[in-house]
KEGU-694359 format. One record per residue (C-alpha): x, y, z; residue in three letters; residue number from 0. Coordinates in pm, whole numbers. Example, Ala and Ser with C-alpha at 12.3 -4.5 7.8 and 13.67 -1.06 7.14 Angstrom:
NODE      x      y      z res   n
NODE   1230   -450    780 ALA   0
NODE   1367   -106    714 SER   1
//
This chain:
NODE      x      y      z res   n
NODE   7907 -14799  -6270 MET   0
NODE   8280 -14727  -6279 GLY   1
NODE   8466 -14435  -6133 ASN   2
NODE   8441 -14062  -6196 TYR   3
NODE   8741 -14053  -6433 GLU   4
NODE   8612 -14342  -6645 GLU   5
NODE   8250 -14234  -6653 ASN   6
NODE   8281 -13865  -6696 TYR   7
NODE   8616 -13691  -6727 LEU   8
NODE   8766 -13919  -6989 ASN   9
NODE   8449 -13897  -7201 LYS  10
NODE   8422 -13518  -7192 ARG  11
NODE   8471 -13381  -7546 PRO  12
NODE   8693 -13082  -7475 GLN  13
NODE   8658 -12963  -7835 HIS  14
NODE   8304 -12847  -7749 LEU  15
NODE   8448 -12558  -7547 CYS  16
NODE   8391 -12225  -7726 HIS  17
NODE   8674 -12065  -7523 MET  18
NODE   8443 -11775  -7443 CYS  19
NODE   8569 -11742  -7085 GLY  20
NODE   8217 -11720  -6943 LYS  21
NODE   8268 -12016  -6710 CYS  22
NODE   8564 -11831  -6556 CYS  23
NODE   8421 -11479  -6563 ARG  24
NODE   8125 -11545  -6331 VAL  25
NODE   8095 -11868  -6132 VAL  26
NODE   7948 -11991  -5808 THR  27
NODE   7972 -12304  -5596 THR  28
NODE   7722 -12512  -5404 SER  29
NODE   7925 -12437  -5091 ILE  30
NODE   7884 -12097  -4920 PRO  31
NODE   8193 -11873  -4921 TYR  32
NODE   8245 -11886  -4543 ASN  33
NODE   8231 -12266  -4554 LYS  34
NODE   8484 -12270  -4841 LEU  35
NODE   8719 -12052  -4636 GLN  36
NODE   8681 -12285  -4339 GLU  37
NODE   8748 -12589  -4557 MET  38
NODE   9059 -12423  -4702 ALA  39
NODE   9189 -12349  -4351 LYS  40
NODE   9144 -12720  -4276 ASN  41
NODE   9358 -12804  -4582 ASN  42
NODE   9077 -12920  -4811 ASP  43
NODE   9255 -12932  -5148 LYS  44
NODE   8947 -12849  -5356 GLY  45
NODE   8861 -12544  -5146 ALA  46
NODE   9223 -12425  -5139 LYS  47
NODE   9255 -12461  -5515 ASP  48
NODE   8928 -12282  -5580 PHE  49
NODE   9011 -11990  -5354 LEU  50
NODE   9360 -11962  -5504 SER  51
NODE   9199 -11897  -5844 LEU  52
NODE   8869 -11725  -5781 PHE  53
NODE   8800 -11390  -5618 VAL  54
NODE   8452 -11326  -5479 PRO  55
NODE   8240 -11042  -5608 PHE  56
NODE   8126 -10813  -5328 SER  57
NODE   7760 -10871  -5423 SER  58
NODE   7531 -11048  -5665 ILE  59
NODE   7471 -10712  -5832 ASP  60
NODE   7845 -10667  -5893 GLU  61
NODE   7852 -11008  -6061 ALA  62
NODE   7538 -10921  -6256 ARG  63
NODE   7714 -10608  -6387 ASN  64
NODE   7984 -10833  -6534 VAL  65
NODE   7739 -11079  -6693 ASP  66
NODE   7372 -11063  -6596 ALA  67
NODE   7276 -11353  -6824 GLU  68
NODE   7506 -11595  -6641 ILE  69
NODE   7402 -11474  -6295 VAL  70
NODE   7030 -11490  -6373 ASP  71
NODE   7067 -11832  -6537 ASN  72
NODE   7242 -11968  -6228 ILE  73
NODE   6996 -11812  -5983 ILE  74
NODE   6696 -11941  -6181 ASN  75
NODE   6839 -12294  -6185 ARG  76
NODE   6925 -12278  -5814 LEU  77
NODE   6571 -12168  -5727 LYS  78
NODE   6455 -12512  -5847 GLU  79
NODE   6635 -12657  -5544 ASP  80
NODE   6426 -12664  -5226 GLU  81
NODE   6741 -12582  -5023 ASN  82
NODE   6805 -12261  -5218 TYR  83
NODE   6914 -11965  -5006 LYS  84
NODE   7011 -11652  -5199 GLU  85
NODE   7204 -11512  -4903 ASP  86
NODE   7440 -11813  -4925 GLU  87
NODE   7527 -11756  -5291 ILE  88
NODE   7858 -11594  -5374 THR  89
NODE   7971 -11530  -5728 PHE  90
NODE   8340 -11533  -5818 TYR  91
NODE   8567 -11441  -6104 THR  92
NODE   8896 -11602  -6200 CYS  93
NODE   9194 -11377  -6149 LYS  94
NODE   9378 -11547  -6439 TYR  95
NODE   9117 -11476  -6708 LEU  96
NODE   9255 -11226  -6959 GLN  97
NODE   9063 -10968  -7163 ASP  98
NODE   9082 -11200  -7467 ASN  99
NODE   8894 -11467  -7261 ASN 100
NODE   9201 -11690  -7243 LEU 101
NODE   9374 -11814  -6931 CYS 102
NODE   9707 -11656  -6849 SER 103
NODE   9821 -11985  -6691 ARG 104
NODE   9654 -12236  -6922 TYR 105
NODE   9958 -12466  -6945 GLU 106
NODE   9991 -12484  -6564 THR 107
NODE   9619 -12468  -6480 ARG 108
NODE   9495 -12675  -6190 LEU 109
NODE   9287 -12993  -6219 ASP 110
NODE   8991 -12787  -6105 LEU 111
NODE   9011 -12604  -6437 CYS 112
NODE   9102 -12908  -6646 LYS 113
NODE   8793 -13086  -6513 HIS 114
NODE   8549 -12809  -6603 CYS 115
NODE   8260 -12877  -6644 PRO 116
NODE   8311 -13107  -6348 SER 117
NODE   7974 -13282  -6338 SER 118
NODE   7677 -13344  -6567 PRO 119
NODE   7474 -13131  -6324 TRP 120
NODE   7699 -12827  -6333 VAL 121
NODE   7525 -12509  -6444 ILE 122
NODE   7701 -12381  -6753 VAL 123
NODE   7655 -12037  -6909 PRO 124
NODE   7381 -12005  -7172 PRO 125
NODE   7517 -12105  -7513 GLY 126
NODE   7802 -12311  -7368 CYS 127
NODE   7926 -12573  -7610 GLY 128
NODE   7881 -12838  -7342 PHE 129
NODE   7507 -12775  -7286 GLU 130
NODE   7378 -13053  -7513 GLY 131
NODE   7646 -13301  -7411 TRP 132
NODE   7577 -13240  -7041 LEU 133
NODE   7205 -13296  -7101 PHE 134
NODE   7276 -13636  -7258 TRP 135
NODE   7515 -13727  -6977 GLN 136
NODE   7239 -13655  -6722 ARG 137
NODE   6990 -13859  -6924 GLU 138
NODE   7234 -14151  -6944 GLU 139
NODE   7274 -14153  -6566 ILE 140
NODE   6899 -14129  -6515 LYS 141
NODE   6851 -14432  -6740 GLN 142
NODE   7108 -14629  -6538 LYS 143
NODE   6929 -14537  -6216 ILE 144
NODE   6593 -14642  -6363 ARG 145
NODE   6743 -14978  -6465 ARG 146
NODE   6887 -15014  -6114 SER 147
NODE   6542 -14958  -5966 LYS 148
NODE   6403 -15228  -6196 GLU 149
NODE   6680 -15459  -6075 GLU 150
NODE   6577 -15387  -5715 LEU 151
NODE   6222 -15502  -5797 LEU 152
NODE   6356 -15822  -5953 GLU 153
NODE   6577 -15883  -5649 LEU 154
NODE   6278 -15832  -5420 LYS 155
NODE   6087 -16101  -5609 LEU 156
NODE   6390 -16329  -5603 LEU 157
NODE   6420 -16287  -5226 LYS 158
NODE   6056 -16390  -5183 MET 159
NODE   6123 -16712  -5379 ARG 160
NODE   6453 -16799  -5210 THR 161
NODE   6496 -16993  -4887 ASN 162
NODE   6872 -17038  -4913 ASP 163
NODE   7032 -16816  -4644 GLU 164
NODE   7357 -16777  -4838 GLU 165
NODE   7172 -16670  -5153 ALA 166
NODE   6963 -16424  -4949 LEU 167
NODE   7280 -16266  -4809 GLN 168
NODE   7416 -16223  -5161 LYS 169
NODE   7090 -16067  -5278 ILE 170
NODE   7092 -15823  -4986 VAL 171
NODE   7454 -15731  -5062 ALA 172
NODE   7361 -15655  -5425 VAL 173
NODE   7055 -15456  -5311 GLU 174
NODE   7270 -15249  -5077 ASN 175
NODE   7518 -15175  -5354 LYS 176
NODE   7238 -15063  -5586 ILE 177
NODE   7076 -14850  -5313 LEU 178
NODE   7410 -14685  -5237 LYS 179
NODE   7449 -14592  -5603 ASN 180
NODE   7096 -14452  -5623 ILE 181
NODE   7155 -14260  -5301 ASP 182
NODE   7471 -14103  -5449 TYR 183
NODE   7249 -13926  -5705 TYR 184
NODE   6981 -13830  -5451 LYS 185
NODE   7103 -13468  -5445 LYS 186
NODE   7018 -13457  -5818 TYR 187
NODE   6670 -13604  -5773 GLY 188
NODE   6725 -13979  -5824 SER 189
NODE   6426 -14063  -5605 GLU 190
NODE   6205 -13918  -5883 ASN 191
NODE   6360 -14095  -6181 TRP 192
//
């Protein structure tokens, strides 16, 4: 299926950004704040970059006072996840976002910012220019996973008809590759597609 750069980042139509600053004003991560701090101490580049840009709000209510619509949208989407734990959610704000919603270090911004939205499953603020595009990116991936599952069924039938040990090994190798790809999207619900 190609790599992350080919499949996602290079296709992202940056012109869809409304430059409203909402994605920088109130954000959260799937990783709890204390875990992010621990990762940063262990020199995890992503965690270090994130914490160099974003300052945590002291509470969900403080973040809600800045933009309740974003906070409530994120919390409602997160509640769909069976692993949701409100006490592990921390909201952040970017210290480089200016009052005019522009970045004070846009020309030297980190990859973390250049790659936003970083995944088709990222939760964007309501009205974000990327909403529709992200939906279609998710649907495209779901279609690929469905086709992969169909291929697994065909491989299963092929295995039943094959007695050649070398051919069987090749089929199993292909099955494993397909299963690995499906498993990659498990956190997004691939077992149900």
